[in-house]
N, C-alpha and C positions, 0 to 999 in steps of 0.2 A: 504494500500500500504506500502510495506517495502522499506525504502529508500536505494538507492545505496550509497556506500561509495565513489565510483569513477567510471567513465566511460572513456574508452580509445578507440579511433578509430584506430584500429591496422593496417588494410590492406584495400586498395582500388584497383580497377582494374588497375590503372596506376602503381602499385607497382610490378606487376608480368608480365613477358613477355608472349606472346602467344606461343603455343607449336611449331608452324611452320609458315613459310611465308604465306601470303594470308589470315590470320585470325586476328581478334582483340579480346581482352579480354573485356567482358562486365559485368562480375561478378566474384568476389572473395568472397565466402561466405560459410556458413554452415560448419565450420571447425571441424573435429574431433580433440580433444586435450587431452593430457595426460601428467602427470608429467614424465620427463625423465632426472633426474639429472645426472650431471657429476662432477668429482672432481673440475673442473674449474668453473662450473656453477651449483651450487646446486639447483637453482630454475628454471632450464631449463624446457621448455615445448615443446614437439614435436607436430606439427600440420600436418594434412592432409587437405589442403584447397581445397574446390571444386572450380575449375576454369571453368567458362562458356565462350566459345568463339564462334564467328560467322564469316562467310566468308565475306571478303571485296568485292567480286565480286557481281555486281548487274546486273540484266537483266530487262529492262522495261516490265511490265506486268506479272512478275513472282516473287515468293518468293523462296528463296534458303533454302533447308533443308539438313544439312550435316550428314554424317554417317561414321563410321569406316569400312574399308575393312579388309579382312583377312590378308593383309600385314601391317596393322597399318597405312595406309594412310587415309586421310579424303577426301571423295568424296562428290559430291553435286548432289541432285535432284532439278530440277527447276519445281515448281508447279504453274499453272496459278492462277493469282489473283482471278478470278471469281469462282474458284473451292472450295475456302476455306474461312472460317471466321477467323479474326485476332483480335477478341475482347480481348483475353488474349495474351499479347505480347510474352509469352513464347511458344506458339504453334499455329499450323495451324489446324483448324478443318474442315474436308471435309463436304461439304453440303450434299452429297448424302448418306454417310454412318455414319457420326459422328466420324469416326476414326481420329486420331491425329498424327501429325508429329511435332517435335521440330524445332525451328528456330535456334538452337545452339547445340553444343555438350559440354560435360563436362569431365574433367579429374581431377585427384588429384595432388596437388603439395606438396612435402615434404618441410616443413619449420620448423624453430626453433626460439623461443624467449627465451632469457636468463633470463628475468625479468618479462615478461608479459606486458611491457610498450612500446616495439617497436619490429619490425621484425629484427632479427639479422642474420639469415641464410636463403637463398633461395636455396632449393635443387632441385632435378630432378623432372620431371613429372612422374606420375604413371598412365599409360593408361591401358585400358582393354586388356585382353590377345590377342596377335596376334603373328604371326610367327617370328617377329623380336624383340620381347620384351625381353630384357635381365635382367629386374628387377623383373619380375613376373613369377613364376614357378608353375606348377601344382604339388601339393604335392603327387599325386598318378599317375603321368604321366607314361604311358607305352611307350616302344620304338616305334617310328614311329607315335605316336599320334600327332594330331594337337593342337596347343595352342589357335587357334581362337575360340572365344565364341560368337555365334550369339545373345545371350541374353544380350550382352553389346554393341551392334553396335551403339547405340546412346551415349554411354559413361557411366562413373561412377558418381554417385551423393550421396551427403549427408552421409558421413561416420561417424561412431562412433568408439571409441577405448576403450577397456577394458583390463586391465592387469590381467592375470590369471597365477599365478606362474611367470615363466621367459618369458612367451609369451605375446605379445600384439595381441589380437584378434580384428579384424576390421570387422564391418558389413558395407556393402556398397550396395547402390542401383544400380542394372544394368538396364539400359533402352534400349528398342529395339522395333521393330514392334510387338513383342509378349507381350508387356506391361512392367511393372516394377516388378522386383524380388529382393530379398535380397540375397546377396552372402557374403561369409566369406573369409577374408585374414588373414594371420598370419605373424608376423615378430618378431625379437628379437632386431634388430638394426636400423630399418628404412632405411636400404640399400637394403636388399634382402627381397622379399615378396613371400610367398607361397599362392596360391589360393586353397581354400578348397571346392569350388563349390557352387552351389545354395542351400541355407538352407530353404528359404521360397519362394514358387512360387507366381505367380501373383495373385492378386494385393496386394502386401504386402511390407511395408517399415517402416521406423522409428523404426528399431529393435535395442534394447540396451540389452547387456548381463550383468548379475550380475557377480561380481568379485570373487565369491566363488560358490561351489557346494552345493546342498541340497540333502542329502541321496545319494551322488554319482552322482547326475544329474546336468548338466549345466541348467541354467534357463535364459529365455529371455522374455522381454516385446516386443510385436509386434503389428502391426496395420493392420489387414485384412480389405480390402474394396472391394466393388463390385457394380455393376450397380443395382442389385435388393436390394434396401435399404428399410427396414421396421423399422429401428431404426437409430438414429444418430450414428456417428462413435464411436468406442470403442477401448480401449487398451486391449489386451489379454495377457495371460501368457502361456508359453510353456516350456517343459523340454526335455532334450536330454542326452543320455549316452555318446555321442562322438562328439558333435557339428555338425554332419551331418544329423542325423535323429531325427526329432522333433515330439513330441506327447503330450498327456495330455493337449491339448489346451482348454482354458476356459477363459471367459470374466473376466477382472480384474477391469476396471473402465470405466464408461460412464454415459449416462443419467439415466440409471436405478439406479445408486448409488445415485445421487442427488435427485431423485424423490421418494425414498422409504418412506419418512415421509409424503408424500402428496398423497399417494395412486394412483400414476400414472396420476393424474389429473392436475398437475401443467402446467403452460405455459412456455415453454422453449424459446419462441421467443425472449426474451430480454436477455438471458444468453450470457456471453462472449465466451462460449465454445460450442455453439450449431451447429457449422459447422464441424470442424475437430478436432480430438484429437489424439496425437501420442507421442511416447517416445522422450525425449530430451537428457539429458546427462545420462551416465550409472548410475545405482543406487549407492548411497553413504551410506556406513555403519556408523551409529551413535549409541550411547547408547540408544536412543529413538526408533530406528528402521531404516529401509531403507528409506532414503530421495530420492524420485523420483521427479525430476524436468522435467516437460513435456511441450509440446507446445499445443496450441489449437487456433482455430480461430472461429469467429462468421460468420454467414451466410452473404454473401455480400448484400449490398444494391442494388436496381435497377440501372443498368448501370455500376456496378463495377464487375470485373472478380473474385475477391476473397475478403474475409473479412479481418479484422484486426487480425494479429497474435500476441499473447502474451504468457506469461509463467506462469504456475501454479505449485503447489507442492502437493504431497501426502506423507503419511507416511505408510509404510508397516511393518508387523511383521518380526522381524529378522530371525526367524526360519521357519515361514510359510508365504512366500511372497504373497500368494493369499489373505491374510487378510489385508484389508485396515483399518488402525487405524484412519486416519484423512485425510482430504482434505481441502485445503484453498477454501473458497467459491468464492473468486475473484482472479484475477491474481496478482502476486506480482511484475511482470515486464511487462511493456507495451512500445510500441514504442513512446518515447518522444523526443529523440534527433533528430536533423535535418537529420543526416545520416541514421537514422532508419525509417524515414517517407518518404524520397524521394529517389527513385532509380528505378531499373528495375521493381520492384513490390513495391508499396508504403505501408507503415505502417506494417512492419514486424520485430519482434525480434524472433529468432529461435535458442534457446540454444542447443548446440551439443557437448560440452566438458567442462572440468573443471580442476582446480588445487586447492588443499586445503592446506593452510599453517596456522596451528593453527585454529583460528576462522575466518580467511579470506578465503572466498570462491570466487574464480575468475571464472566466467562463460564466456566461449568463445561462441560466437553466430554469426549467420548471421543476417545482417541488410538490409532490403529492397531488398533482393536477389541480393545485390551488394557489400556489405562491410563486413568486420570482425570487431567485437567489443569485448571488454572485460569489463564486469561489475562486480564489487566487492560488495559482500554482507557479512554481519556478519552471520555466520552459526547459532549462538545462537539465533539470532532474527528470522530466518526462523523456527527453531525448536520450539521456544516459540509460534509463531503464529500458528503452527500446533497443538501444545499441547492444545491451547485454542479453537481449532476447532474440537476436538474430540467429538464424540457423547456421 
């Protein structure tokens, strides 16, 4: 375990107001974060915080499930209690089909911290495209076309930000009855945003972009999932000439990597990452290679909806990012603080953004699907641990 130099509990649900009357904020978590210095605040960090909110209205015998309409309003479906399972507090699972509805919606809130120690500016909401949205614009909008996007009718989730040139490119999960997809947004000032459309179709999320091109191609780490599972979850690599059309998909890291030396006969049941694996913060260029900080979870114990979420690290070749140079055998960050262990979902640390100042690496992360934390690590210690983990 690599020790944290400090931990800051940055944002809680009480710190951000709901988007509209009749709703309450139940989670402020999984924030995209990127250095965004200004002359007055050279250490400023821009955040896109995922804000989950649920309706205050209750009806006996029913569960409420909110969704966005084409006009940007939030409407409610009321679903009979006996039609669904609620073992996971995040969703309603229909008994007859296994299909799911969320118990909340999510939007993004633009925020800024000048030092990483407290929230200094609370900005506007960034909601999915709809007819009255004046902050989000289609980059290729035709005259008379609608801004409404049915692929985001349950909201925006879990953004990441990568600076490429003068642009900040944002990957964000769109949730809807069609499943979860990954979409791209672009901004230069965190005031106006262009939507570039759907980059990865369902079921795909936890997409992080590299901050440079490889032979003229953009590169992304993504996490495809599906119901027909013959292998534990993996992270994949993909390339694109224009951020819109992605190809050359190939597995990057998963159980096959850790089992190579044991001829596929090892027992994964006790591993910390045998449940889910997905991208965390955008890859960080270092002299040793690309530092990739990712999240993973173990399989849940009986009676638990999900397993413990922790953070691991990989090292990729600088010129050939498909080459994994090293991987930490154990997580370097686990849910240890009280606010990381108790919340809407317990025992979760979920890194989604960073700011680097010399050797100080500040990781911005979601805690227990409820809070935002900032954990500081020494970059040199992480790289040293990876160097000693090389094969």
